[in-house]
C-alpha positions in Angstrom: -8.1 14.9 23.0 -7.4 14.1 26.6 -5.1 11.1 26.9 -2.5 11.2 29.7 0.2 11.8 27.1 -0.9 15.4 26.7 1.0 16.1 29.9 4.2 14.2 29.0 7.3 16.2 28.1 9.7 13.2 28.2 9.4 9.4 27.9 12.0 6.7 28.4 11.6 3.8 26.0 13.2 0.6 27.3 14.1 -2.2 25.0 13.6 -5.6 26.7 16.2 -7.1 24.5 18.9 -4.8 26.0 20.5 -4.4 29.4 20.8 -1.3 31.6 24.1 0.3 32.3 26.2 -1.5 35.0 24.9 -1.2 38.5 21.7 0.6 37.5 18.1 -0.5 38.1 14.7 0.1 36.7 13.9 2.1 39.8 16.8 4.4 38.9 15.2 4.9 35.5 11.8 5.7 37.0 13.5 8.4 39.2 15.1 10.3 36.4 12.2 12.7 36.2 10.7 11.2 33.1 7.0 11.4 32.7 6.4 7.8 31.5 8.1 4.6 30.6 7.4 2.8 27.3 8.6 -0.7 26.8 9.2 -2.2 23.4 11.6 -2.8 20.5 11.8 -3.8 16.9 13.8 -7.0 17.2 14.2 -9.8 19.7 10.8 -9.2 21.4 9.2 -12.0 23.4 6.5 -12.1 26.0 8.9 -13.3 28.7 11.4 -10.4 28.1 8.5 -8.0 28.1 7.1 -9.4 31.4 10.5 -9.1 33.1 10.9 -5.4 32.3 7.2 -4.6 33.0 7.3 -6.2 36.5 10.5 -4.4 37.3 9.1 -1.0 36.3 5.5 -0.9 37.6 6.2 -0.6 41.3 7.9 2.8 41.0 5.1 5.3 40.6 5.6 6.3 36.9 3.1 5.4 34.1 4.2 2.2 32.3 3.0 1.3 28.8 4.1 -1.4 26.5 4.6 -0.9 22.8 4.0 -4.3 21.2 5.7 -4.9 17.8 3.7 -8.2 17.3 1.3 -10.5 19.2 4.2 -12.6 20.5 5.6 -9.6 22.5 2.4 -8.8 24.3 2.3 -9.2 28.1 -1.0 -8.7 29.8 -1.0 -7.2 33.3 -3.5 -5.2 35.3 -0.5 -3.2 36.6 0.2 -1.7 33.2 -1.2 1.7 32.4 -1.9 0.6 28.9 -0.7 -0.4 25.4 0.6 2.0 22.7 0.4 0.3 19.4 2.5 1.6 16.5 0.7 2.1 13.1 3.4 3.1 10.5 1.7 5.5 8.1 4.6 5.5 5.6 5.2 1.8 5.7 5.8 0.0 2.4 4.7 -3.3 3.9 1.0 -3.2 4.9 1.8 -5.6 7.7 2.9 -2.6 9.8 -0.2 -0.6 9.0 -2.9 -3.2 9.6 -1.5 -6.7 9.2 0.3 -7.2 12.5 -2.6 -5.6 14.2 -5.1 -8.0 12.6 -3.0 -10.9 13.8 -2.9 -9.6 17.3 -6.7 -9.3 17.4 -7.2 -12.7 15.8 -4.9 -14.5 18.2 -5.3 -12.6 21.5 -8.7 -12.8 23.2 -7.5 -10.7 26.2 -7.1 -7.3 24.7 -8.3 -4.6 27.0 -9.6 -2.0 24.6 -10.1 0.6 27.3 -6.3 0.8 27.7 -5.2 0.2 24.1 -4.3 3.2 22.0 -2.5 3.7 18.7 0.5 5.8 17.7 0.7 7.1 14.1 4.3 6.5 13.3 6.2 8.3 10.5 9.6 6.6 10.2 12.2 8.8 8.7 15.7 7.2 9.1 16.2 4.9 6.2 19.1 3.2 7.9 17.1 2.2 11.0 15.8 -1.3 11.8 12.3 0.2 12.0 12.6 1.5 8.4 14.0 -1.8 7.2 11.3 -4.0 8.8 8.5 -1.8 7.7 9.9 -0.9 4.3 9.2 2.7 5.1 9.3 5.4 2.5 11.7 7.8 4.2 12.3 10.0 1.2 9.8 12.6 2.4 9.8 16.4 2.4 8.6 18.4 5.4 5.4 19.0 3.4 5.0 15.2 3.0 5.4 14.7 6.7 2.9 17.5 7.5 0.4 15.8 5.1 0.9 12.4 6.8 0.3 14.1 10.1 -2.9 15.6 9.0 -4.1 12.3 7.5 -3.3 10.6 10.7 -5.1 13.1 12.9 -8.0 14.3 10.8 -8.8 11.2 8.7 -7.9 8.4 11.1 -8.5 10.1 14.5 -5.0 9.5 15.8 -4.3 11.2 19.2 -0.5 10.6 18.9 1.7 11.3 15.9 5.2 9.9 16.4 8.1 11.2 14.3 10.7 8.5 14.5 14.3 9.1 13.4 15.6 6.0 15.4 19.4 6.2 15.7 20.0 9.7 14.4 18.9 13.3 15.3 16.1 14.4 13.0 15.6 17.4 10.8 14.2 20.2 12.9 12.3 21.8 10.0 10.5 18.4 9.4 9.6 18.0 13.0 8.3 21.6 13.1 6.2 21.0 10.0 4.6 18.0 11.7 4.0 20.1 14.9 2.4 22.9 12.9 0.1 20.3 11.2 -1.2 19.0 14.5 -4.5 20.5 15.6 -5.0 18.5 18.8 -2.8 15.5 18.5 0.3 15.1 20.7 3.5 15.1 18.7 6.1 12.6 19.9 9.7 12.8 18.7 12.3 10.0 18.9 15.8 9.6 17.5 19.3 10.6 18.4 18.5 12.3 21.7 21.8 12.0 23.6 22.3 15.1 25.8 20.7 18.2 27.2 21.1 20.2 23.9 19.6 17.6 21.6 16.6 17.2 23.9 16.2 20.9 24.2 16.4 21.4 20.4 13.7 18.8 19.7 11.6 20.0 22.7 11.2 23.3 20.9 9.5 21.4 18.0 7.7 18.4 19.6 5.3 18.0 22.5 7.1 14.9 23.9 10.7 13.8 23.6 11.4 10.1 23.6 14.8 8.7 24.8 15.7 5.1 23.9 19.2 3.8 23.4 20.7 6.4 25.7 19.4 4.7 28.8 21.0 1.4 27.8 24.3 2.9 26.4 25.0 5.8 28.7 22.8 5.4 31.8 20.6 7.4 34.0 22.7 10.5 34.5 22.6 11.1 30.7 18.8 10.5 30.8 18.4 13.1 33.5 20.1 15.6 31.3 17.6 14.9 28.5 14.7 15.3 30.9 15.9 18.8 31.8 16.6 19.7 28.2 13.3 18.5 26.9 11.3 20.3 29.6 13.3 23.5 29.0 12.8 23.4 25.2 9.0 22.7 25.6 8.6 25.4 28.2 10.4 28.0 25.9 8.2 27.1 23.0 5.1 27.4 25.1 6.1 30.8 26.4 6.8 32.0 22.8 3.4 30.8 21.7 
């Protein structure tokens, strides 16, 4: 599996429904050392909000992808590197496994399939908006998560498995179980990354560390710390392997 994400240690996820810290710009975000920018959110998404953030990010020499939550949030641009589409494997509502995706295909005749990829989400924080909207079954053991990971990769051919603890730092044993289950897929981790230490800890278990709310709540200096922490943790794990 050879998607560009195999080389990503760190990704900043920007929510178009939120603002940046006072005085900071999208160029500042791009210069934190992150490997890519992903633009998306669970609530409040519109094409106009997406367009505004995409156009502010793409001039700054870092890969930019959008993560559309529904067809109304899709913004098409040749300047984008692509689209990363969530497929929630533990969703209780099938809309988030195939339903929303079917509607996108039905209503959007401009999909560039050469730049459209999926992410096999496993949502694990029951108090998060993502879990609420998708009715996710978050009562999972590490063994359950490992099994979902194998199903995603081996049965459904997913190149990205995304462990999502949105809003809280996840269980390291669970993330490690998912990592151990991956044969070739890239394991993304997101949730509760707020400083060097948390990024370092999850970098020791995941291939790519995702930072979201931090960029809006604390700003780019805090994000830079997580870039350093993620890369250190991932490097340490690689050396141990």
